[in-house]
C-alpha positions in Angstrom: 25.3 7.8 -88.5 23.0 6.8 -91.4 21.8 3.3 -92.3 20.2 1.6 -95.3 17.1 -0.3 -94.5 17.1 -3.8 -96.0 13.9 -5.6 -95.9 11.1 -3.5 -94.4 10.0 -1.8 -91.3 6.4 -2.9 -90.7 4.0 -0.2 -91.8 6.8 1.9 -93.1 7.8 0.1 -96.3 8.9 3.3 -98.0 11.5 4.0 -95.3 14.9 3.2 -96.8 17.4 5.5 -95.2 17.5 6.3 -91.5 19.6 7.7 -88.8 19.7 6.5 -85.2 20.7 8.9 -82.5 21.3 8.2 -78.8 19.3 10.2 -76.3 20.8 8.4 -73.2 21.8 4.9 -72.3 18.2 3.5 -72.7 16.5 5.7 -75.3 17.4 6.4 -79.0 15.6 8.0 -81.9 15.2 6.5 -85.4 14.5 9.1 -88.1 13.6 8.6 -91.8 16.1 10.6 -93.8 13.6 10.9 -96.7 10.5 11.8 -94.7 11.0 14.2 -91.8 7.5 13.3 -90.5 8.6 9.7 -89.7 10.5 9.0 -86.5 10.4 6.4 -83.7 11.7 6.2 -80.2 13.7 3.1 -79.6 14.9 1.4 -76.4 17.9 -0.8 -75.6 16.2 -4.0 -74.5 19.2 -5.3 -72.7 18.9 -2.6 -70.1 15.3 -3.8 -69.3 15.3 -7.6 -69.5 17.1 -10.7 -70.6 16.6 -10.7 -74.3 17.8 -13.3 -76.7 16.8 -14.4 -80.2 18.4 -15.8 -83.3 18.4 -13.7 -86.5 16.7 -15.8 -89.2 19.0 -16.8 -92.1 17.2 -14.6 -94.6 17.7 -11.6 -92.4 21.3 -12.5 -91.8 21.8 -12.6 -95.6 20.1 -9.2 -96.0 22.2 -7.7 -93.2 25.3 -9.5 -94.4 25.9 -10.8 -90.9 28.8 -13.0 -90.1 30.3 -14.3 -86.8 32.4 -11.1 -86.5 29.7 -8.6 -87.3 29.2 -5.7 -84.8 25.4 -5.6 -84.2 23.1 -3.5 -82.1 19.5 -4.4 -81.3 16.7 -1.9 -80.4 12.9 -2.1 -79.9 10.3 0.4 -80.9 8.7 2.3 -78.0 5.2 3.8 -78.4 5.2 6.8 -76.2 2.2 7.3 -73.9 1.4 9.7 -71.1 2.5 9.1 -68.4 5.7 7.7 -69.8 5.4 4.5 -67.6 2.4 3.5 -69.8 4.5 3.6 -73.0 4.7 0.2 -74.7 7.6 -1.7 -76.1 7.4 -4.2 -79.0 9.8 -7.0 -78.2 8.6 -9.2 -81.1 9.9 -7.0 -83.8 13.4 -5.9 -83.0 15.4 -3.5 -85.1 18.9 -4.9 -85.9 21.8 -2.8 -87.0 25.0 -4.1 -88.6 27.5 -1.4 -87.9 30.1 -3.0 -90.2 28.1 -2.1 -93.4 25.5 0.4 -92.0 22.5 -1.9 -92.8 19.4 -2.2 -90.7 16.4 -4.5 -90.7 13.4 -5.3 -88.6 13.3 -8.9 -87.5 9.8 -10.4 -86.9 10.0 -13.0 -84.1 7.5 -15.9 -83.9 5.5 -15.4 -80.6 5.2 -19.2 -80.2 9.0 -19.5 -80.1 9.3 -16.4 -77.8 6.3 -16.6 -75.5 8.0 -14.3 -72.9 8.1 -11.4 -75.4 5.1 -9.3 -76.1 4.1 -6.8 -78.7 2.9 -4.2 -76.2 4.7 -4.5 -72.9 4.5 -1.4 -70.7 7.8 0.2 -69.7 6.5 0.3 -66.0 6.8 -3.5 -66.0 10.5 -3.2 -66.0 10.9 -0.5 -63.3 13.3 -1.4 -60.5 11.9 -0.8 -57.0 
């Protein structure tokens, strides 16, 4: 499925059309349709932790979100070796509106979300 980026993905302002493909229940890939050299690994944060935030009004407007919108939320994962050292950015979620195929990156205020980090290692969330 392809999506139109509304707003910007930080550091990738020219990325306007993407696809998101599921690898498994936890991992996904985001690929820039206009630049084959740009791709990200994403994670489903809800499988790792309790994760809750409000989408700011300006982002709701860009995404054309209403109370019935079907949304998905992902976080960018920076792959490291070993995989357990990979880091997740919980302060800049990627939000998809499946109703209109729009996607945006929401930047959360760390003061309002002190439990979410920009570079939390995936090993932090391993179940023993």
